[in-house]
Structures are given as structure tokens and as C-alpha cells.
DOGU-649606 format. One record per residue (C-alpha): residue in three letters; x, y, z. Coordinates in Angstrom, 1 decimal. Layout:
BEGIN
+-----+--------+--------+--------+
:  aa :     xx :     yy :     zz :
+-----+--------+--------+--------+
: ALA :      X :      Y :      Z :
...
+-----+--------+--------+--------+
! end
This chain:
BEGIN
+-----+--------+--------+--------+
:  aa :     xx :     yy :     zz :
+-----+--------+--------+--------+
: MET :   -0.3 :   -0.1 :    0.3 :
: THR :    1.4 :    3.5 :   -0.9 :
: ASP :    1.6 :    6.3 :    1.5 :
: ALA :   -1.4 :    9.3 :    1.2 :
: PRO :   -0.5 :   12.5 :   -1.0 :
: PRO :    0.6 :   15.1 :    1.5 :
: HIS :   -1.5 :   18.4 :    2.3 :
: ARG :    0.1 :   21.6 :    1.8 :
: ASP :    1.8 :   21.9 :    5.0 :
: GLY :    3.5 :   18.6 :    4.0 :
: ARG :    1.9 :   16.5 :    7.0 :
: TYR :    0.0 :   13.3 :    5.9 :
: GLU :   -3.7 :   13.0 :    5.9 :
: ASP :   -4.9 :   12.2 :    9.1 :
: GLY :   -5.8 :    8.8 :    9.6 :
: ALA :   -4.0 :    7.3 :    6.7 :
: GLY :   -1.7 :    5.4 :    9.1 :
: GLU :   -4.1 :    4.4 :   11.4 :
: SER :   -6.2 :    2.2 :    9.1 :
: ARG :   -3.3 :    0.4 :    8.0 :
: GLY :   -2.4 :   -0.4 :   11.4 :
: SER :   -6.3 :   -0.8 :   12.4 :
: LEU :   -6.4 :   -3.5 :    9.7 :
: THR :   -3.2 :   -5.5 :   10.5 :
: ARG :   -4.6 :   -5.3 :   14.5 :
: GLN :   -7.9 :   -6.9 :   13.0 :
: VAL :   -6.2 :   -9.5 :   10.8 :
: PRO :   -4.6 :  -12.8 :   12.5 :
: ALA :   -0.9 :  -12.9 :   11.4 :
: TRP :   -0.8 :  -16.2 :   10.0 :
: LEU :   -3.9 :  -15.6 :    7.6 :
: ALA :   -1.9 :  -11.9 :    6.6 :
: ALA :    1.2 :  -14.1 :    5.4 :
: ILE :   -1.0 :  -16.5 :    3.6 :
: ALA :   -2.6 :  -13.6 :    1.8 :
: ILE :    1.1 :  -11.4 :    1.2 :
: ALA :    2.6 :  -14.8 :   -0.3 :
: ALA :   -0.4 :  -15.4 :   -2.5 :
: ALA :   -0.5 :  -11.9 :   -3.8 :
: VAL :    3.3 :  -12.3 :   -4.6 :
: VAL :    2.2 :  -15.3 :   -6.3 :
: VAL :   -0.3 :  -13.7 :   -8.6 :
: CYS :    1.8 :  -10.8 :   -9.3 :
: GLY :    4.5 :  -13.0 :  -10.9 :
: ALA :    1.8 :  -14.6 :  -12.7 :
: LEU :    0.8 :  -11.4 :  -14.4 :
: VAL :    4.3 :  -10.1 :  -14.9 :
: TRP :    5.4 :  -13.6 :  -16.3 :
: TRP :    2.2 :  -13.4 :  -18.7 :
: GLY :    3.0 :  -10.0 :  -20.0 :
: SER :    6.4 :  -10.7 :  -20.8 :
: ARG :    6.2 :  -14.4 :  -22.7 :
: PRO :    6.9 :  -14.7 :  -26.3 :
: ALA :    3.9 :  -14.3 :  -28.2 :
: GLN :    2.6 :  -17.7 :  -29.6 :
: ARG :    2.8 :  -17.9 :  -33.2 :
: SER :    0.4 :  -19.8 :  -35.1 :
: SER :    1.6 :  -22.8 :  -37.5 :
: GLY :    0.4 :  -20.7 :  -40.4 :
: SER :    2.5 :  -17.7 :  -39.3 :
: VAL :    5.8 :  -20.0 :  -38.5 :
: GLN :    5.3 :  -21.7 :  -42.0 :
: ALA :    5.3 :  -17.8 :  -43.1 :
: GLU :    7.9 :  -17.1 :  -41.8 :
: TRP :   10.3 :  -19.7 :  -42.7 :
: VAL :    9.2 :  -19.6 :  -46.5 :
: ASP :   10.2 :  -15.4 :  -46.1 :
: LEU :   13.7 :  -16.6 :  -44.7 :
: ALA :   13.9 :  -19.3 :  -47.0 :
: ASP :   13.7 :  -16.7 :  -49.7 :
: GLN :   15.7 :  -14.6 :  -48.3 :
: VAL :   18.6 :  -16.8 :  -48.7 :
: LYS :   18.3 :  -17.4 :  -52.2 :
: ALA :   17.7 :  -13.8 :  -52.9 :
: LEU :   21.3 :  -13.2 :  -50.8 :
: ALA :   23.1 :  -16.2 :  -52.7 :
: ARG :   21.9 :  -14.4 :  -56.1 :
: GLN :   23.5 :  -11.3 :  -55.2 :
: GLY :   26.6 :  -13.0 :  -54.1 :
: ARG :   26.1 :  -11.8 :  -50.4 :
: HIS :   27.6 :  -15.2 :  -49.2 :
: ALA :   28.3 :  -14.3 :  -45.6 :
: GLU :   24.7 :  -13.3 :  -44.9 :
: ALA :   23.2 :  -15.8 :  -46.7 :
: ILE :   25.0 :  -18.1 :  -44.5 :
: ARG :   23.4 :  -16.5 :  -41.8 :
: ALA :   20.4 :  -16.7 :  -43.0 :
: SER :   20.5 :  -20.2 :  -43.8 :
: ARG :   21.5 :  -20.8 :  -40.2 :
: ALA :   18.3 :  -19.1 :  -38.6 :
: SER :   16.3 :  -21.0 :  -41.0 :
: LEU :   17.8 :  -24.3 :  -40.3 :
: GLU :   17.1 :  -23.2 :  -36.3 :
: LEU :   13.4 :  -22.0 :  -37.3 :
: ALA :   12.3 :  -25.2 :  -39.6 :
: GLU :   14.1 :  -28.0 :  -37.0 :
: GLY :   11.9 :  -26.2 :  -34.4 :
: ALA :    8.8 :  -25.8 :  -35.9 :
: PHE :    8.4 :  -28.7 :  -37.9 :
: GLY :   10.8 :  -31.5 :  -36.7 :
: PRO :   14.1 :  -33.1 :  -38.1 :
: SER :   12.3 :  -34.8 :  -41.1 :
: HIS :   10.2 :  -32.2 :  -42.7 :
: PRO :   10.5 :  -31.3 :  -46.3 :
: ALA :   11.1 :  -27.8 :  -45.3 :
: MET :   14.5 :  -29.5 :  -43.2 :
: ALA :   15.8 :  -30.8 :  -46.6 :
: GLU :   15.5 :  -27.2 :  -48.1 :
: ALA :   17.3 :  -26.1 :  -45.3 :
: TRP :   20.1 :  -28.1 :  -45.2 :
: ASN :   20.6 :  -27.5 :  -48.9 :
: ASP :   20.7 :  -23.6 :  -48.5 :
: LEU :   23.3 :  -23.8 :  -45.9 :
: ALA :   25.3 :  -26.3 :  -48.2 :
: GLN :   24.7 :  -24.3 :  -50.9 :
: SER :   26.1 :  -20.9 :  -49.0 :
: LEU :   28.9 :  -21.9 :  -47.7 :
: VAL :   30.1 :  -23.8 :  -50.6 :
: ALA :   29.5 :  -20.5 :  -52.2 :
: ALA :   32.0 :  -18.6 :  -49.6 :
: GLY :   34.4 :  -21.4 :  -50.5 :
: GLU :   34.0 :  -23.2 :  -47.1 :
: LEU :   33.6 :  -26.7 :  -48.1 :
: GLU :   34.4 :  -28.3 :  -44.4 :
: GLY :   31.3 :  -30.2 :  -43.5 :
: VAL :   29.0 :  -29.8 :  -46.1 :
: GLU :   28.8 :  -33.5 :  -47.6 :
: PRO :   26.7 :  -34.7 :  -44.4 :
: MET :   24.5 :  -31.7 :  -44.9 :
: TYR :   23.7 :  -32.5 :  -48.4 :
: ALA :   23.4 :  -36.1 :  -47.5 :
: ARG :   20.7 :  -35.4 :  -45.0 :
: ALA :   19.0 :  -33.4 :  -47.4 :
: ILE :   19.1 :  -36.3 :  -49.6 :
: GLU :   18.0 :  -39.0 :  -47.2 :
: ILE :   14.9 :  -36.8 :  -46.4 :
: GLN :   13.8 :  -35.9 :  -49.9 :
: SER :   14.7 :  -39.7 :  -51.3 :
: ARG :   11.6 :  -40.8 :  -48.3 :
: ILE :    9.5 :  -38.3 :  -49.1 :
: ALA :    9.8 :  -38.1 :  -53.1 :
: GLY :   11.5 :  -41.4 :  -54.0 :
: PRO :   15.2 :  -41.6 :  -54.8 :
: ASP :   14.9 :  -41.0 :  -58.5 :
: SER :   12.7 :  -37.9 :  -58.0 :
: VAL :   13.6 :  -34.7 :  -59.5 :
: GLU :   14.3 :  -33.3 :  -55.7 :
: VAL :   16.4 :  -35.8 :  -54.9 :
: ALA :   18.3 :  -35.0 :  -58.3 :
: GLY :   18.6 :  -31.2 :  -57.5 :
: VAL :   20.3 :  -31.9 :  -54.1 :
: VAL :   22.7 :  -34.5 :  -55.5 :
: ASN :   23.8 :  -32.1 :  -58.4 :
: ASN :   24.7 :  -29.8 :  -55.9 :
: LEU :   26.6 :  -32.5 :  -53.8 :
: ALA :   28.3 :  -33.5 :  -56.8 :
: LEU :   29.3 :  -29.6 :  -57.6 :
: ALA :   30.6 :  -29.6 :  -54.3 :
: LEU :   33.0 :  -32.7 :  -54.7 :
: GLN :   34.3 :  -31.3 :  -58.0 :
: LYS :   35.5 :  -28.4 :  -56.1 :
: LEU :   37.4 :  -31.0 :  -53.7 :
: SER :   38.9 :  -32.8 :  -57.0 :
: ARG :   36.8 :  -35.7 :  -56.1 :
: PHE :   36.2 :  -36.5 :  -60.1 :
: ASP :   35.3 :  -39.7 :  -59.9 :
: GLU :   32.7 :  -39.5 :  -57.7 :
: ALA :   31.4 :  -36.0 :  -59.2 :
: GLU :   30.9 :  -37.9 :  -62.5 :
: ARG :   28.7 :  -40.7 :  -60.9 :
: LEU :   26.3 :  -38.5 :  -59.3 :
: PHE :   26.6 :  -35.7 :  -62.3 :
: GLN :   25.3 :  -39.1 :  -64.6 :
: ARG :   22.6 :  -39.9 :  -62.1 :
: VAL :   21.2 :  -36.4 :  -62.1 :
: TRP :   21.5 :  -36.8 :  -66.3 :
: SER :   19.7 :  -39.9 :  -66.1 :
: ILE :   16.8 :  -38.6 :  -63.6 :
: TYR :   16.1 :  -35.3 :  -65.7 :
: ASP :   16.7 :  -37.0 :  -68.9 :
: GLY :   13.5 :  -39.5 :  -68.2 :
: GLY :   11.6 :  -37.1 :  -66.2 :
: LEU :   11.6 :  -33.7 :  -67.9 :
: GLU :   10.4 :  -32.5 :  -70.9 :
: PRO :   12.9 :  -31.1 :  -73.2 :
: GLY :   12.9 :  -27.5 :  -72.8 :
: HIS :   12.9 :  -27.5 :  -68.9 :
: PRO :   16.3 :  -25.8 :  -68.1 :
: TRP :   17.5 :  -28.1 :  -65.3 :
: ARG :   18.5 :  -30.4 :  -68.1 :
: ALA :   20.8 :  -27.5 :  -70.0 :
: THR :   21.8 :  -27.2 :  -66.0 :
: ALA :   22.8 :  -31.3 :  -65.9 :
: LEU :   24.5 :  -31.0 :  -69.6 :
: ASN :   26.8 :  -27.5 :  -68.1 :
: ASN :   27.9 :  -29.4 :  -65.5 :
: LEU :   29.0 :  -32.6 :  -66.9 :
: ALA :   31.0 :  -29.7 :  -69.2 :
: CYS :   32.3 :  -28.1 :  -66.4 :
: LEU :   33.9 :  -31.2 :  -64.8 :
: GLU :   35.5 :  -32.3 :  -68.2 :
: ASP :   37.2 :  -28.8 :  -68.1 :
: ALA :   38.0 :  -29.3 :  -64.8 :
: ARG :   39.9 :  -32.6 :  -65.7 :
: GLY :   41.7 :  -30.9 :  -68.5 :
: ARG :   39.5 :  -32.9 :  -71.1 :
: HIS :   38.4 :  -29.7 :  -73.0 :
: ASP :   37.8 :  -30.9 :  -76.4 :
: ALA :   35.2 :  -33.9 :  -74.7 :
: ALA :   33.9 :  -30.7 :  -72.6 :
: GLN :   33.1 :  -28.3 :  -75.9 :
: PRO :   30.0 :  -30.5 :  -77.4 :
: LEU :   28.3 :  -30.4 :  -74.0 :
: HIS :   28.6 :  -26.5 :  -73.5 :
: GLU :   27.6 :  -26.1 :  -76.9 :
: ARG :   24.3 :  -28.3 :  -76.1 :
: ALA :   23.8 :  -26.4 :  -72.9 :
: LEU :   23.8 :  -22.8 :  -74.7 :
: ALA :   21.5 :  -24.2 :  -77.3 :
: LEU :   19.1 :  -25.3 :  -74.8 :
: ARG :   19.2 :  -22.1 :  -72.5 :
: GLU :   19.2 :  -19.4 :  -75.8 :
: ARG :   16.2 :  -21.6 :  -76.9 :
: TYR :   14.0 :  -22.1 :  -73.8 :
: LEU :   15.4 :  -19.1 :  -71.6 :
: GLY :   16.3 :  -16.2 :  -74.0 :
: PRO :   19.4 :  -14.6 :  -75.1 :
: ALA :   19.7 :  -12.2 :  -72.0 :
: HIS :   19.2 :  -14.8 :  -68.8 :
: PRO :   21.8 :  -15.1 :  -66.4 :
: ASP :   21.9 :  -19.3 :  -67.3 :
: THR :   22.7 :  -18.2 :  -70.7 :
: ALA :   25.3 :  -16.0 :  -69.8 :
: GLU :   26.8 :  -18.8 :  -67.5 :
: SER :   27.1 :  -20.8 :  -70.6 :
: LEU :   28.5 :  -18.3 :  -72.9 :
: ALA :   31.3 :  -18.2 :  -70.4 :
: ASN :   31.8 :  -21.5 :  -69.6 :
: LEU :   32.1 :  -22.0 :  -73.6 :
: ALA :   34.6 :  -19.0 :  -73.6 :
: VAL :   36.5 :  -20.5 :  -71.2 :
: ASN :   36.8 :  -23.7 :  -73.0 :
: ALA :   37.6 :  -22.1 :  -76.4 :
: PHE :   40.5 :  -20.5 :  -74.3 :
: GLU :   41.8 :  -23.7 :  -73.2 :
: ARG :   42.0 :  -24.9 :  -76.3 :
: ASP :   44.1 :  -21.8 :  -77.6 :
: ALA :   41.1 :  -20.6 :  -79.7 :
: SER :   40.9 :  -17.1 :  -78.1 :
: ALA :   39.5 :  -15.7 :  -81.2 :
: GLU :   36.0 :  -17.8 :  -80.4 :
: ALA :   36.5 :  -17.0 :  -76.3 :
: GLU :   36.6 :  -13.4 :  -76.7 :
: PRO :   33.1 :  -12.5 :  -78.6 :
: LEU :   31.5 :  -15.4 :  -76.0 :
: GLN :   33.3 :  -13.8 :  -73.1 :
: ARG :   31.6 :  -10.0 :  -73.8 :
: ARG :   28.3 :  -11.3 :  -74.2 :
: ALA :   28.4 :  -13.0 :  -70.9 :
: LEU :   29.9 :  -10.1 :  -69.7 :
: ALA :   27.2 :   -7.8 :  -71.0 :
: ILE :   24.5 :  -10.0 :  -69.7 :
: ARG :   25.6 :  -10.3 :  -66.0 :
: GLU :   26.2 :   -6.3 :  -66.1 :
: ARG :   22.9 :   -5.8 :  -67.0 :
: ALA :   20.8 :   -8.8 :  -65.2 :
: LEU :   23.1 :   -9.2 :  -62.1 :
: GLY :   24.9 :   -5.8 :  -61.5 :
: PRO :   28.5 :   -4.6 :  -62.0 :
: SER :   29.9 :   -5.6 :  -59.0 :
: HIS :   28.4 :   -9.2 :  -58.7 :
: PRO :   30.8 :  -11.7 :  -58.3 :
: LEU :   29.7 :  -13.4 :  -61.6 :
: THR :   30.3 :  -10.3 :  -63.2 :
: ALA :   33.9 :  -10.6 :  -61.7 :
: ALA :   34.3 :  -13.8 :  -63.1 :
: SER :   33.7 :  -12.8 :  -66.8 :
: LEU :   36.2 :   -9.8 :  -66.4 :
: VAL :   38.9 :  -12.2 :  -65.4 :
: SER :   38.3 :  -14.4 :  -67.5 :
: LEU :   38.5 :  -11.6 :  -70.4 :
: SER :   41.3 :  -10.1 :  -69.2 :
: ALA :   43.3 :  -13.4 :  -69.9 :
: ILE :   41.8 :  -13.4 :  -73.6 :
: LEU :   42.7 :   -9.5 :  -73.8 :
: ARG :   46.2 :   -9.9 :  -72.7 :
: ILE :   46.7 :  -12.7 :  -75.5 :
: HIS :   45.6 :  -10.2 :  -77.9 :
: GLY :   48.1 :   -7.9 :  -76.9 :
: SER :   45.5 :   -5.2 :  -75.6 :
: LEU :   47.5 :   -4.6 :  -72.1 :
: ASP :   45.6 :   -1.7 :  -70.9 :
: ASP :   42.0 :   -3.2 :  -71.1 :
: ALA :   43.5 :   -6.3 :  -69.5 :
: GLU :   44.8 :   -5.0 :  -66.5 :
: TRP :   41.6 :   -2.6 :  -66.1 :
: ALA :   39.5 :   -6.1 :  -66.7 :
: ALA :   41.5 :   -8.1 :  -64.0 :
: LEU :   42.0 :   -5.2 :  -61.8 :
: GLY :   38.0 :   -4.9 :  -62.1 :
: GLY :   37.7 :   -8.6 :  -61.0 :
: LEU :   39.8 :   -8.1 :  -57.9 :
: ALA :   38.0 :   -5.3 :  -56.5 :
: ILE :   34.7 :   -6.9 :  -56.7 :
: ARG :   36.1 :  -10.2 :  -55.7 :
: GLN :   37.8 :   -9.0 :  -52.8 :
: GLN :   34.9 :   -6.7 :  -51.5 :
: ALA :   32.6 :  -10.0 :  -51.9 :
: PHE :   35.3 :  -13.1 :  -50.1 :
: GLY :   38.3 :  -10.7 :  -48.8 :
: LEU :   41.6 :  -11.1 :  -50.6 :
: ASP :   42.8 :  -14.3 :  -48.7 :
: HIS :   39.6 :  -16.1 :  -51.1 :
: VAL :   40.9 :  -19.1 :  -53.7 :
: LEU :   38.8 :  -16.7 :  -56.0 :
: SER :   40.3 :  -13.5 :  -54.9 :
: ALA :   43.5 :  -15.8 :  -55.9 :
: GLY :   42.6 :  -16.0 :  -59.8 :
: ALA :   42.2 :  -12.4 :  -59.8 :
: LEU :   45.6 :  -11.7 :  -58.6 :
: GLU :   46.8 :  -14.2 :  -61.1 :
: ALA :   45.3 :  -12.3 :  -63.7 :
: VAL :   47.0 :   -8.9 :  -62.6 :
: ALA :   50.1 :  -10.9 :  -62.3 :
: GLU :   50.1 :  -12.1 :  -66.0 :
: VAL :   49.4 :   -8.9 :  -67.3 :
: ARG :   52.4 :   -7.2 :  -65.2 :
: ALA :   54.5 :   -9.9 :  -66.5 :
: ALA :   53.6 :   -8.9 :  -70.2 :
: ARG :   54.7 :   -5.8 :  -69.4 :
: GLY :   57.7 :   -6.7 :  -68.2 :
: ASP :   57.3 :   -5.8 :  -64.4 :
: VAL :   58.6 :   -9.3 :  -63.4 :
: GLY :   59.0 :   -8.4 :  -59.7 :
: SER :   55.3 :   -7.3 :  -59.3 :
: ALA :   54.4 :  -10.3 :  -61.0 :
: ARG :   56.4 :  -12.5 :  -58.7 :
: ASP :   54.8 :  -11.0 :  -55.9 :
: LEU :   51.6 :  -11.3 :  -57.1 :
: PHE :   52.1 :  -15.1 :  -58.1 :
: GLU :   53.6 :  -15.5 :  -54.7 :
: ARG :   50.3 :  -14.4 :  -53.1 :
: ALA :   48.2 :  -16.4 :  -55.4 :
: VAL :   50.0 :  -19.4 :  -54.6 :
: ALA :   49.9 :  -19.8 :  -50.9 :
: ILE :   46.2 :  -19.0 :  -50.9 :
: ARG :   45.5 :  -21.4 :  -53.1 :
: LEU :   47.7 :  -24.4 :  -51.1 :
: ARG :   46.3 :  -22.9 :  -48.0 :
: SER :   42.9 :  -23.3 :  -48.9 :
: GLY :   43.2 :  -27.0 :  -49.5 :
: GLY :   42.1 :  -27.5 :  -52.9 :
: VAL :   43.3 :  -29.9 :  -55.5 :
: SER :   43.2 :  -27.8 :  -59.0 :
: LEU :   45.1 :  -27.6 :  -62.2 :
: LYS :   45.0 :  -23.6 :  -61.2 :
: THR :   47.2 :  -24.3 :  -58.8 :
: ALA :   49.7 :  -26.0 :  -60.7 :
: ALA :   49.2 :  -23.2 :  -63.4 :
: ALA :   50.0 :  -20.7 :  -60.4 :
: ILE :   53.2 :  -22.5 :  -59.3 :
: ASP :   54.7 :  -22.9 :  -62.9 :
: ARG :   54.3 :  -19.2 :  -63.3 :
: LEU :   55.8 :  -18.2 :  -60.2 :
: LEU :   58.7 :  -20.3 :  -60.7 :
: ASP :   59.1 :  -18.6 :  -64.2 :
: CYS :   59.8 :  -15.2 :  -62.5 :
: GLY :   62.8 :  -16.7 :  -61.1 :
: ALA :   64.3 :  -15.6 :  -57.7 :
: ALA :   63.8 :  -12.2 :  -56.1 :
: ALA :   67.1 :  -10.3 :  -55.7 :
: ASP :   67.0 :  -10.6 :  -52.0 :
: VAL :   66.6 :  -14.2 :  -52.1 :
: SER :   69.8 :  -16.8 :  -52.2 :
: ALA :   70.3 :  -19.3 :  -54.9 :
: GLU :   70.3 :  -22.2 :  -52.3 :
: ALA :   67.0 :  -21.0 :  -50.9 :
: PHE :   65.4 :  -20.7 :  -54.2 :
: ALA :   66.5 :  -24.0 :  -55.1 :
: ALA :   64.7 :  -25.5 :  -51.9 :
: ARG :   61.9 :  -23.2 :  -52.5 :
: ARG :   61.2 :  -24.4 :  -56.3 :
: HIS :   61.8 :  -28.3 :  -55.2 :
: GLU :   59.1 :  -27.7 :  -52.6 :
: LEU :   56.7 :  -26.4 :  -55.4 :
: LEU :   57.5 :  -28.7 :  -58.2 :
: GLU :   56.7 :  -31.2 :  -55.6 :
: ALA :   53.1 :  -29.9 :  -54.8 :
: ALA :   52.7 :  -29.3 :  -58.8 :
: GLY :   53.3 :  -32.8 :  -59.9 :
: ASP :   51.2 :  -34.5 :  -57.1 :
: ILE :   48.2 :  -32.1 :  -58.2 :
: ARG :   48.0 :  -33.4 :  -61.7 :
: ALA :   48.9 :  -37.1 :  -60.8 :
: ARG :   45.6 :  -36.4 :  -59.1 :
: VAL :   44.1 :  -34.5 :  -61.4 :
: LEU :   44.8 :  -35.7 :  -64.9 :
: GLY :   46.2 :  -39.2 :  -63.6 :
: GLU :   50.3 :  -40.8 :  -63.5 :
: ASN :   50.5 :  -41.0 :  -67.2 :
: HIS :   49.2 :  -38.1 :  -68.2 :
: ARG :   51.5 :  -35.8 :  -70.7 :
: GLU :   51.4 :  -32.9 :  -68.2 :
: THR :   51.9 :  -35.3 :  -65.0 :
: GLN :   54.9 :  -36.7 :  -66.8 :
: GLU :   56.4 :  -33.2 :  -67.4 :
: ALA :   56.0 :  -31.9 :  -64.1 :
: LEU :   57.9 :  -35.1 :  -62.8 :
: ARG :   60.6 :  -34.6 :  -65.2 :
: ARG :   61.1 :  -31.3 :  -64.2 :
: LEU :   61.1 :  -32.3 :  -60.6 :
: ALA :   63.9 :  -35.3 :  -61.1 :
: ASP :   65.8 :  -32.5 :  -63.0 :
: ALA :   65.4 :  -30.6 :  -59.9 :
: ALA :   66.5 :  -33.0 :  -57.9 :
: HIS :   69.4 :  -34.1 :  -59.8 :
: ALA :   70.4 :  -30.0 :  -59.8 :
: SER :   70.7 :  -29.8 :  -56.3 :
: GLY :   72.5 :  -33.7 :  -55.7 :
: ASP :   69.5 :  -35.4 :  -54.5 :
: VAL :   70.6 :  -38.3 :  -57.0 :
: ALA :   68.3 :  -40.8 :  -54.7 :
: ARG :   65.4 :  -38.8 :  -55.0 :
: ALA :   65.9 :  -38.2 :  -58.9 :
: THR :   66.2 :  -41.7 :  -59.3 :
: GLU :   63.0 :  -42.6 :  -57.5 :
: ILE :   61.0 :  -40.0 :  -59.3 :
: GLU :   63.0 :  -41.4 :  -62.6 :
: ALA :   61.4 :  -44.8 :  -61.5 :
: ARG :   58.1 :  -43.3 :  -61.0 :
: ILE :   58.0 :  -42.0 :  -64.4 :
: ALA :   59.5 :  -45.3 :  -65.9 :
: ALA :   56.4 :  -47.1 :  -64.4 :
: ALA :   53.8 :  -44.7 :  -65.8 :
: VAL :   54.9 :  -45.1 :  -69.1 :
: GLU :   55.4 :  -49.1 :  -68.5 :
: ALA :   51.7 :  -48.9 :  -67.7 :
: ALA :   50.1 :  -47.1 :  -70.3 :
: THR :   52.3 :  -48.9 :  -72.7 :
: ALA :   50.6 :  -52.1 :  -71.5 :
: GLU :   47.1 :  -50.5 :  -71.8 :
+-----+--------+--------+--------+
! end
């Protein structure tokens, strides 16, 4: 009970204290204690009721989850991968709490989180996420459903990034089989499956085998999606890279310029896919002798990737290499060496096994030793890098591939030059065994 308001003279109103005192005197002490305890309980209950979280209906939870899942996909399209990862985790938590671990929403949430992580270059731990999504979808829609194929396709792409090419190929073939038998000829997912098979062949260095697959995917996308669709731009860009790798740079330039124009218009000038076209175009322009334009494109791609992923990301390494190539073409070997050194360090630290890493090592070694590095230190570093490049080519291309054999011969020569006869003999025996195995086939 509160005090009574004072009179103007500051004294309390007569009788206020007496009323409280008289009430206490008239009620037994034990009954007053019970009343006070009850009042405390009631007040506490009222406070809890007023402060509790508002209960959401199942319909509102579902709507909230749908909005969150849509947000994840929108962020991914915009290349805002860190935000997409945060939204994916929130989507997964909401779906599991609201629907349970085996609900179809959980399959989508697991797949979206894995996709967001892969897009950001964070591949560790994504395989069980895809596996969980596949398990849920298989139980609901069947193991040969297009829903399952979509997640299997994403898993295959992740395995390809990890250079687990044989596993990726089996999964891509499974996807194509499902799509080819279950989708109408104009469905865009058919083109996606062809595109992914083509990119796998490119990643393995089998560019002639990849070319017709790229061309089929492009034809489907142009026909059914239109010439200005981002997926059409993807096929144009991939075919341009394929042409460049086949030493057909004259074919590559108009393809990549078309892809760049579509991406700038449809996705924006700062999108990571726009950066991909810029970096690719830089290589083409450099080959054609347009060094100013090539450096502009490479620096533009680097700026976008640095903003999107940070400078120590493997995609930023690709842009650093593009700038380095232009600097080397200008005769600025010192700048080129520094850029290649940083790019190689990023790629090796990423743990991925890629022919791009081996190529970057080759270009770094082509730049020779810096002025402040001793001959002995450079020889040791050269041997270490040649070992890495040889192992990468053996894993990706096979032991008896021409490029692998050339890499191993360079390594054997380096071992001889450093006086390590035992190591040189070991490498030469490895080369001979690969040649013998190839002849036997």
C-alpha cells in the first residue's frame, strides 16, 4: 500500500496510518502471511504473462520460414554469401523447431546452408548436410525424383571443387539420367545437368570432350530461357573459357563479352559472376596484346572479389593471377612474382586440388628468384613447389598424362641439380612405371 498524498503543509492526511494499523490489528498474523504470499504469486504470474513471447500459429511460422528461405536465395543471387550463411542457419533452426527434423522444409534448409557455405568457399562439413537433405527428400519423393536429383547435383558440384572427380561424375550422371527421363525437353534443369558435366570435363583438363556439352547446354538455354538470361550468360562464359583453354582465343572473346554484358545488366556490375567474366576477359585481351584493357578488367574483377570474399579467398587468388599475368607481359617481373606468390599461398592454404594451382606454381617459378633470395633458398623453394605441382597433376590428370610426366621430369631435374640423386632416381622410376603402364594398356 502506498502513502497518502501530503497536504500543502507537508503533513500526511490524518488517519491514513491508522487505517493500515487497524487492519493489521484486526487480521491474524498467519492469515496475513498467507495473503501476502498469494499476492506475490499472482503478481509474478501476471508479470510472466505480460512478458512471455507471443505464441505464433503454425501458419505464421510457416510463412516466416518461407520468407527466410526466400531471403537466403535472394542473398545468394546477389553474391552476399556471408549474409546468406547467417540467414541459412536461422532458416534451419526455425524449421527444425517448428516442423521437426524430418520435415521437407528441413531438406531445403540443409541444402540451402550447404549451398551458401560452398558459394563462400567453405567446403568443410557440407557433405553430411547434403546427405541429410537427400535422405529426407528420398523418403518423401523417392530416390529417383527430380527433388533428390537437385540436391545430388549440388553435392556433385561440391565434390568437384574438392577434386573428387570420379565421385562427382557418377553423381552428375545420375542427375542427367533422372532429368533426361523425367523432364520435358525444354526444362532448364536439363541444360544445367549438361553444363555441369561439361565443367567437370574442363576441370579434368579434357577440354575437347567438354566443348560439345557446353554447346548443347548453350543451345537449350538460348532457346528456352532467351539470349539475355543469366543462365545463358553462364553457358557463354563457360564456353569462352573452354575455347581459351583450347587455344581458340578468337572464339573466346565475343562469347565472354556477351556473357559480361548480360551479367552486368541482369546481376549488376559488382556481382561475383560479373567478376568472373572480367577475369576471364582479361586473359583473352592479354593474349591479343590489349594490355591496358586486360589490366583494367583484371583489377575490376579483383576489386569485386575482394569486396565479396576478402583478399585471401581462392577466387581472389584467380584475380591476383590475372593481374600478375598482365604485369609479366609488361615486363614488370617483380610485381608479377609478388602477386603469383600471394596467389599460390592462398591456393595451397585452401587445401583444394586444382590444375589452376599447378599452373600458378609454374608461372611463379617462371618469374625466377627475387634479388634478395639466395640461390640455395630459391632451389629449396623451387623443389617444394615442383613437388606440389607434380602431385596435383597426378591426382587430377593421372600418373601417365603428358602434363604429369612433364612435371615429374622437371622435378627429377631439380633433384639432380640439388645433388639429391636418390630422390631423382625415385622420381625417374615413377616416370618409367607410368610409361610402362600406359604402354600395357
